[in-house]
C-alpha positions as CSV (number, residue, x, y, z in Angstrom):
1,M,74.4,28.6,-93.4
2,A,74.0,29.9,-89.9
3,S,71.7,32.8,-89.3
4,I,72.6,35.7,-87.0
5,Y,69.8,36.7,-84.7
6,Q,69.6,40.0,-82.8
7,I,69.1,39.4,-79.1
8,N,66.6,41.8,-77.5
9,K,68.3,42.7,-74.2
10,G,65.2,44.6,-73.0
11,I,63.3,41.5,-72.2
12,N,61.3,41.7,-68.9
13,K,62.3,45.3,-68.5
14,P,59.6,47.9,-68.1
15,I,58.9,50.3,-71.0
16,E,60.8,53.5,-70.3
17,F,60.5,56.9,-72.1
18,K,62.7,59.8,-71.0
19,G,62.9,58.5,-67.4
20,L,59.2,57.6,-67.1
21,K,58.6,53.9,-66.4
22,A,55.6,51.7,-67.1
23,Q,52.2,53.1,-66.2
24,Y,53.5,56.6,-65.6
25,I,53.7,57.1,-69.4
26,T,50.0,56.4,-69.6
27,Y,49.2,58.8,-66.7
28,L,51.1,61.6,-68.4
29,A,49.4,61.0,-71.7
30,I,45.9,61.0,-70.1
31,G,46.8,64.2,-68.2
32,L,47.9,65.9,-71.4
33,V,44.7,65.0,-73.2
34,I,42.7,66.4,-70.2
35,L,44.7,69.6,-70.4
36,L,44.0,69.9,-74.1
37,V,40.3,69.4,-73.6
38,L,40.4,71.9,-70.7
39,F,42.1,74.5,-73.0
40,A,39.6,74.0,-75.7
41,C,36.6,74.4,-73.3
42,M,38.1,77.5,-71.7
43,Y,38.8,79.0,-75.2
44,I,35.3,78.2,-76.4
45,I,33.7,79.7,-73.3
46,G,35.4,83.0,-74.2
47,I,38.1,83.3,-71.6
48,N,41.1,85.4,-72.7
49,M,43.7,83.2,-74.6
50,F,46.6,84.4,-72.4
51,V,44.7,83.4,-69.3
52,C,43.9,80.0,-70.8
53,L,47.6,79.5,-71.7
54,A,48.7,80.6,-68.2
55,V,46.4,78.1,-66.5
56,I,47.3,75.3,-68.9
57,V,51.0,75.9,-68.6
58,A,50.8,76.0,-64.8
59,C,48.7,72.8,-64.7
60,G,51.0,71.1,-67.2
61,T,54.1,71.9,-65.2
62,G,52.4,70.5,-62.1
63,L,51.4,67.4,-64.0
64,F,54.9,66.8,-65.3
65,M,56.5,67.4,-62.0
66,T,54.1,65.1,-60.2
67,V,54.3,62.2,-62.7
68,F,58.1,62.3,-62.8
69,R,58.3,62.5,-59.0
70,L,56.0,59.5,-58.6
71,S,57.9,57.5,-61.3
72,H,61.3,58.1,-59.5
73,K,59.9,57.5,-56.0
74,Y,57.8,54.4,-56.6
75,G,59.2,52.8,-59.7
76,Q,57.4,50.3,-61.9
77,F,55.1,48.6,-59.4
78,G,55.5,50.7,-56.3
79,L,52.4,52.9,-56.8
80,L,50.2,49.9,-57.4
81,K,51.6,48.3,-54.2
82,K,50.9,51.4,-52.2
83,A,47.3,51.5,-53.5
84,A,46.9,47.8,-52.7
85,K,48.2,48.2,-49.2
86,R,45.1,50.2,-48.3
87,Y,43.0,47.1,-48.7
88,I,45.0,44.9,-46.3
89,P,43.0,44.4,-43.1
90,I,44.6,45.6,-39.9
91,V,42.8,43.1,-37.7
92,I,41.0,39.8,-38.5
93,K,38.3,39.1,-36.0
94,A,36.8,35.6,-35.4
95,S,33.8,35.1,-33.2
96,S,34.6,31.5,-32.4
97,R,37.6,29.1,-32.4
98,R,35.7,26.6,-34.5
99,V,37.3,27.8,-37.7
100,F,40.8,27.2,-36.4
101,F,39.9,23.6,-35.3
102,Y,38.8,22.8,-38.8
103,L,42.0,24.3,-40.3
104,S,44.2,22.0,-38.1
105,D,42.1,19.0,-39.2
106,S,42.5,19.8,-42.9
107,F,46.2,20.3,-42.5
108,S,46.6,16.9,-40.8
109,I,44.6,15.2,-43.5
110,K,46.8,16.7,-46.2
111,K,50.0,15.5,-44.4
112,E,48.7,11.9,-44.2
113,R,48.0,11.9,-48.0
114,R,51.6,12.7,-48.8
Protein backbone atom coordinates (compact mmCIF):
# COMPACT_ATOMS: atom_id res chain seq x y z
CA MET A 1 0.00 0.00 0.00
CA ALA A 2 1.46 3.30 -1.08
CA SER A 3 0.90 6.36 1.03
CA ILE A 4 0.09 9.71 -0.50
CA TYR A 5 1.99 12.58 1.07
CA GLN A 6 1.15 16.24 0.73
CA ILE A 7 4.07 18.27 -0.57
CA ASN A 8 4.57 21.59 1.14
CA LYS A 9 5.28 23.99 -1.70
CA GLY A 10 6.08 26.83 0.69
CA ILE A 11 9.46 25.45 1.68
CA ASN A 12 12.21 28.11 1.86
CA LYS A 13 9.72 30.90 1.29
CA PRO A 14 9.31 33.68 3.83
CA ILE A 15 6.25 33.81 6.05
CA GLU A 16 3.75 36.14 4.43
CA PHE A 17 0.57 37.62 5.87
CA LYS A 18 -1.58 39.97 3.82
CA GLY A 19 1.44 41.19 1.84
CA LEU A 20 3.79 41.59 4.82
CA LYS A 21 6.91 39.47 4.63
CA ALA A 22 9.15 37.96 7.30
CA GLN A 23 10.21 40.34 10.09
CA TYR A 24 7.73 43.07 9.11
CA ILE A 25 4.92 41.03 10.69
CA THR A 26 6.83 41.25 13.97
CA TYR A 27 7.41 44.98 13.57
CA LEU A 28 3.71 45.55 13.02
CA ALA A 29 2.74 43.41 16.02
CA ILE A 30 5.19 45.23 18.31
CA GLY A 31 3.90 48.59 17.05
CA LEU A 32 0.30 47.61 17.73
CA VAL A 33 1.15 46.51 21.29
CA ILE A 34 2.91 49.84 21.87
CA LEU A 35 -0.16 51.70 20.59
CA LEU A 36 -2.39 49.69 22.93
CA VAL A 37 -0.21 50.56 25.93
CA LEU A 38 -0.10 54.22 24.81
CA PHE A 39 -3.90 54.31 24.61
CA ALA A 40 -4.21 52.77 28.08
CA CYS A 41 -1.74 55.26 29.58
CA MET A 42 -3.46 58.25 27.95
CA TYR A 43 -6.87 57.05 29.14
CA ILE A 44 -5.66 56.44 32.71
CA ILE A 45 -4.05 59.89 32.85
CA GLY A 46 -7.46 61.36 32.12
CA ILE A 47 -7.18 62.61 28.56
CA ASN A 48 -10.49 62.76 26.73
CA MET A 49 -11.28 59.43 25.04
CA PHE A 50 -11.93 61.03 21.65
CA VAL A 51 -8.52 62.69 21.75
CA CYS A 52 -6.97 59.35 22.71
CA LEU A 53 -8.71 57.63 19.82
CA ALA A 54 -7.70 60.33 17.36
CA VAL A 55 -4.03 60.08 18.39
CA ILE A 56 -4.03 56.27 18.29
CA VAL A 57 -5.81 56.11 14.92
CA ALA A 58 -3.36 58.61 13.41
CA CYS A 59 -0.34 56.77 14.82
CA GLY A 60 -1.77 53.40 13.78
CA THR A 61 -2.36 54.59 10.23
CA GLY A 62 1.22 55.86 10.08
CA LEU A 63 2.48 52.56 11.48
CA PHE A 64 0.60 50.48 8.91
CA MET A 65 1.67 52.68 6.01
CA THR A 66 5.31 52.68 7.10
CA VAL A 67 5.53 48.93 7.69
CA PHE A 68 3.81 48.04 4.40
CA ARG A 69 5.99 50.51 2.48
CA LEU A 70 9.17 49.03 4.01
CA SER A 71 7.98 45.51 3.28
CA HIS A 72 7.33 46.28 -0.37
CA LYS A 73 10.47 48.37 -0.83
CA TYR A 74 13.05 46.14 0.85
CA GLY A 75 11.51 42.66 0.86
CA GLN A 76 12.53 39.87 3.19
CA PHE A 77 16.19 40.71 3.87
CA GLY A 78 16.62 44.16 2.33
CA LEU A 79 16.11 46.15 5.51
CA LEU A 80 18.66 44.00 7.34
CA LYS A 81 21.13 44.48 4.49
CA LYS A 82 20.59 48.23 4.61
CA ALA A 83 21.24 48.26 8.36
CA ALA A 84 24.38 46.11 7.93
CA LYS A 85 25.70 48.36 5.17
CA ARG A 86 26.27 51.13 7.73
CA TYR A 87 28.99 49.04 9.40
CA ILE A 88 31.09 48.47 6.27
CA PRO A 89 34.24 50.57 6.54
CA ILE A 90 34.79 53.13 3.80
CA VAL A 91 38.58 52.99 4.03
CA ILE A 92 40.99 50.49 5.57
CA LYS A 93 44.17 52.16 6.76
CA ALA A 94 47.41 50.30 7.34
CA SER A 95 50.40 51.95 8.97
CA SER A 96 52.94 49.60 7.39
CA ARG A 97 53.28 47.17 4.51
CA ARG A 98 54.42 44.37 6.81
CA VAL A 99 50.89 42.92 7.06
CA PHE A 100 50.68 42.45 3.31
CA PHE A 101 54.06 40.71 3.13
CA TYR A 102 52.91 38.13 5.65
CA LEU A 103 49.70 37.63 3.69
CA SER A 104 51.58 36.80 0.50
CA ASP A 105 53.79 34.32 2.42
CA SER A 106 50.78 32.51 3.89
CA PHE A 107 49.15 32.25 0.47
CA SER A 108 52.29 30.76 -1.08
CA ILE A 109 52.53 28.19 1.75
CA LYS A 110 48.91 27.14 1.19
CA LYS A 111 49.52 26.73 -2.55
CA GLU A 112 52.53 24.45 -1.92
CA ARG A 113 50.52 22.17 0.39
CA ARG A 114 47.95 21.45 -2.35
